[in-house]
C-alpha positions in Angstrom: -35.8 19.1 44.3 -37.4 15.8 43.9 -34.8 13.1 42.4 -37.4 11.4 40.5 -36.2 11.7 37.0 -39.4 12.4 34.8 -37.6 12.5 31.2 -33.7 11.7 30.7 -32.0 12.0 27.2 -28.6 10.4 26.6 -26.8 11.6 23.7 -30.2 12.2 21.3 -29.3 12.9 18.1 -31.1 13.4 15.1 -30.0 13.8 11.2 -32.2 14.5 8.2 -29.4 13.5 5.6 -26.4 15.7 6.2 -28.0 17.9 8.7 -27.5 17.0 12.3 -30.5 18.9 13.8 -29.7 17.5 17.5 -26.4 16.5 18.4 -25.9 14.1 21.0 -27.9 16.0 23.4 -28.3 14.8 27.2 -30.7 16.4 29.6 -32.2 15.5 32.8 -35.9 16.9 33.8 -37.3 16.4 37.3 -40.6 15.4 39.1 -42.3 18.8 39.6 -39.8 20.8 37.5 -40.8 24.0 35.7 -38.2 22.8 33.0 -36.9 25.7 30.5 -36.1 24.4 27.1 -33.9 27.4 25.3 -32.0 27.9 22.3 -32.2 30.7 19.1 -33.8 29.5 16.1 -32.4 26.7 14.2 -31.1 25.2 17.7 -33.3 21.8 17.1 -35.5 22.6 20.0 -39.1 21.5 17.8 -37.0 18.4 16.3 -36.5 17.5 20.1 -39.7 17.6 21.4 -41.0 15.8 18.2 -39.0 12.8 19.4 -39.6 13.3 23.0 -43.1 12.9 21.6 -42.6 10.1 19.6 -43.9 11.9 16.2 -40.2 11.0 14.7 -37.2 8.5 15.2 -33.9 9.7 16.3 -30.7 8.8 14.7 -29.1 8.0 17.5 -29.6 8.1 21.5 -32.3 6.7 24.1 -35.2 8.6 25.4 -36.5 7.4 29.1 -39.8 9.4 30.5 -41.4 8.2 33.5 -38.1 5.7 34.0 -39.5 3.6 31.0 -37.5 3.4 27.3 -39.9 5.6 25.6 -39.6 3.2 22.0 -40.8 0.2 24.2 -43.2 1.8 26.4 -44.8 3.9 24.2 -48.1 3.8 24.3 -48.3 3.3 28.4 -46.3 6.6 28.1 -48.6 9.1 26.3 -51.7 8.1 28.2 -49.5 10.1 31.2 -48.1 13.2 28.5 -50.3 16.3 27.7 -48.7 18.5 25.1 -49.1 21.4 22.8 -46.8 21.6 19.7 -47.1 24.5 17.3 -50.6 25.3 16.4 -53.4 23.3 18.4 -55.9 21.9 15.7 -59.6 21.8 16.2 -63.1 20.9 14.2 -63.4 24.6 13.4 -67.5 24.3 12.8 -67.9 22.9 16.2 -68.1 24.6 19.4 -65.3 25.0 22.1 -67.4 22.2 24.5 -68.0 19.8 21.4 -64.4 20.1 20.3 -63.3 18.7 24.5 -65.5 16.7 24.2 -64.7 14.6 21.4 -61.1 15.4 22.1 -61.2 13.9 25.2 -62.7 10.9 24.2 -60.2 10.1 21.7 -57.8 10.6 24.9 -59.9 7.9 27.2 -60.1 11.1 29.6 -63.7 12.0 32.0 -65.6 14.1 29.6 -68.9 14.5 32.6 -69.9 18.4 31.4 -68.0 19.5 34.9 -64.8 18.3 33.8 -64.6 20.2 30.5 -66.4 23.5 32.0 -63.5 22.7 34.7 -60.8 22.9 32.2 -62.8 25.7 30.2 -63.0 27.3 33.2 -58.9 26.8 34.1 -57.9 28.6 30.6 -60.7 31.4 30.9 -62.7 29.9 28.3 -66.3 29.2 29.9 -67.9 32.2 28.7 -67.3 31.1 25.1 -68.3 27.6 25.6 -70.8 27.6 23.0 -69.0 29.5 20.2 -67.8 27.8 17.4 -63.9 27.5 17.6 -64.0 29.2 14.1 -65.1 32.5 15.4 -61.8 32.1 18.1 -58.7 34.4 17.9 -55.4 32.5 17.7 -55.0 33.7 21.2 -58.0 31.9 22.1 -57.4 28.5 20.0 -54.0 28.9 22.4 -55.9 28.7 25.6 -58.2 25.8 24.1 -55.1 23.5 22.7 -54.3 24.0 26.7 -57.6 22.9 27.7 -56.9 19.6 25.4 -53.6 19.3 26.7 -54.9 18.9 30.3 -58.2 17.6 30.1 -56.9 14.2 30.4 -54.8 15.0 33.7 -51.5 14.2 32.5 -48.3 14.0 34.7 -46.1 15.5 32.4 -46.7 18.7 30.2 -44.8 19.4 27.3 -45.7 22.9 25.8 -43.8 24.6 22.5 -44.5 28.4 22.7 -47.5 28.1 24.8 -48.1 32.5 25.0 -47.7 32.5 21.1 -50.3 34.9 20.1 -51.4 36.7 23.5 -51.5 39.6 24.9 -49.8 40.2 28.0 -53.1 40.1 29.7 -53.3 36.2 28.7 -49.5 35.8 28.8 -49.8 36.3 32.7 -52.8 33.8 32.8 -50.9 31.3 31.3 -48.1 31.7 33.0 -50.0 31.7 36.6 -51.7 27.8 35.3 -47.9 27.1 34.4 -47.2 28.1 37.9 -50.4 26.4 40.1 -49.9 23.1 37.6 -46.6 22.8 38.8 -47.1 23.7 42.3 -50.2 23.4 43.4 -51.2 20.3 41.1 -47.9 18.8 41.0 -46.9 18.4 36.9 -44.0 18.6 35.8 -43.9 21.1 33.1 -40.9 20.7 29.7 -41.5 24.6 28.7 -40.2 25.6 25.0 -40.4 29.4 24.4 -38.4 32.1 23.1 -40.0 35.0 26.0 -36.8 35.0 27.8 -38.3 37.0 30.8 -41.8 34.3 30.9 -38.9 31.2 31.4 -36.9 33.7 33.6 -39.7 34.7 36.0 -41.4 30.5 35.8 -38.4 28.2 35.1 -37.2 26.2 38.6 -34.3 24.6 35.6 -33.4 25.1 32.5 -31.4 23.6 29.2 -30.0 26.1 26.8 -29.1 24.1 23.5 -27.1 25.8 20.5 -26.3 24.0 16.9 -28.2 20.8 18.4 -26.2 20.2 21.5 -26.2 21.2 24.8 -24.5 24.5 26.2 -25.5 25.1 29.5 -28.3 23.0 32.1 -29.1 23.4 35.7 -31.0 25.6 38.2 -31.7 28.9 36.6 -30.5 30.8 39.9 -27.9 28.9 40.0 -26.9 29.6 35.9 -27.6 33.6 36.6 -25.7 34.0 39.5 -22.5 31.8 37.9 -21.4 34.8 35.9 -21.1 38.8 36.4 -23.9 41.1 36.1 -24.4 44.7 34.7 -24.9 46.9 37.2 -26.0 50.8 37.4 -24.9 52.8 40.7 -27.4 55.7 40.8 -25.4 58.8 42.7 -25.9 61.9 43.3 -22.6 63.1 40.8 -21.6 60.6 38.7 -18.5 63.0 37.8 -16.7 63.2 41.0 -17.7 59.6 41.8 -15.8 58.7 38.7 -12.6 60.2 39.9 -13.3 58.3 43.2 -13.9 54.8 40.8 -10.7 55.1 39.3 -8.5 55.2 42.5 -10.0 52.0 43.6 -10.0 48.2 42.4 -13.1 49.0 40.9 -11.4 51.2 38.3 -11.7 48.1 35.6 -14.8 47.0 36.5 -16.0 50.4 35.0 -18.2 50.7 32.0 -19.9 53.6 31.1 -21.3 57.0 32.5 -25.0 58.3 31.7 -26.4 61.5 33.4 -26.3 60.6 37.4 -25.7 57.2 36.8 -22.7 54.5 36.2 -22.5 51.3 35.0 -20.3 48.4 36.7 -19.6 44.3 35.6 -19.2 42.8 39.2 -19.6 39.9 40.5 -22.3 39.0 42.7 -20.6 39.6 46.6 -18.6 42.9 45.3 -22.0 45.0 44.5 -22.3 45.4 48.2 -18.8 45.8 48.4 -18.8 48.9 46.1 -21.2 50.0 48.0 -20.4 50.4 50.7 -16.9 52.0 49.5 -18.9 55.1 47.8 -21.3 55.4 50.8 -17.4 55.8 52.9 -16.6 58.2 50.7 -19.6 60.1 50.9 -21.3 59.4 47.7 -24.9 59.1 47.9 -26.5 55.5 46.0 -29.9 56.4 45.5 -30.3 53.1 44.0 -28.2 50.0 42.6 -30.4 48.2 40.1 -28.6 44.7 38.9 -30.2 44.3 35.1 -28.9 40.5 35.0 -31.0 38.9 32.9 -31.8 35.7 31.3 -31.5 37.5 28.2 -28.4 38.4 28.6 -27.3 35.1 29.7 -28.7 33.8 26.9 -27.4 36.0 24.2 -23.5 35.3 25.6 -24.2 31.4 25.6 -25.2 31.5 21.8 -23.4 33.8 21.2 -21.9 32.6 17.4 -24.5 30.4 16.5 -27.9 30.9 14.7 -30.4 33.7 14.9 
């Protein structure tokens, strides 16, 4: 992992009158991270993103981006950030090309024909470059928003629900684009999303917040490996297998049975051990299916929080 911190937040707090939206939040994003920012509705994600983009002022705490305090270096820092926050806004009666040209000039970006078409191709809109944005679907506007966020070649890209309104193919294309930007272009991605499976696939590190406060932060792999997983064993005879399980140390790990499947809750190192035990007892195990996922982990961490 690159040790250079791109975002460093300490004690970040935001109060709206008597409501604490963000509560003493710490987070660390490193160069090259695809950083998943997760939490249930009302957890403070959008408020945090707005503070990172200097759209609202914190009540307390410190934000450093690219190693510099945001408050004192706002203008310099913002030139190195591209962002989509909620729904992108465009000139609806102008073409996709013209929108990028105008918005690119505002941000001081290269607005040559080559650059604009390169951005449109990157998000899959090159064939619609002449079309007025008013004719675009919501998903197409999301794609154009990504092109807008990328046109000035930012070092840090902040995306708030970037796959909203996209069909499965569109979601895959955006996912592949995020992976490409991180791995090939060394961009740092800060990604807020409610589609946990997407985050699980593409994020290298993540944080889960609830009620405005940090619950966990770390690499996706380490966090998902840190607890027991639900594992389904497909066997030739579940009744016979269950008798063997009840005479073993895995009796307490057994959770349920259906047809030729038995579900256990196991630590990672217990899975091959149980498999060997069953094989030694003559049980034919046709499949071992761990079902631990980011969704399982998320629900456990945020249990009791605002849904």
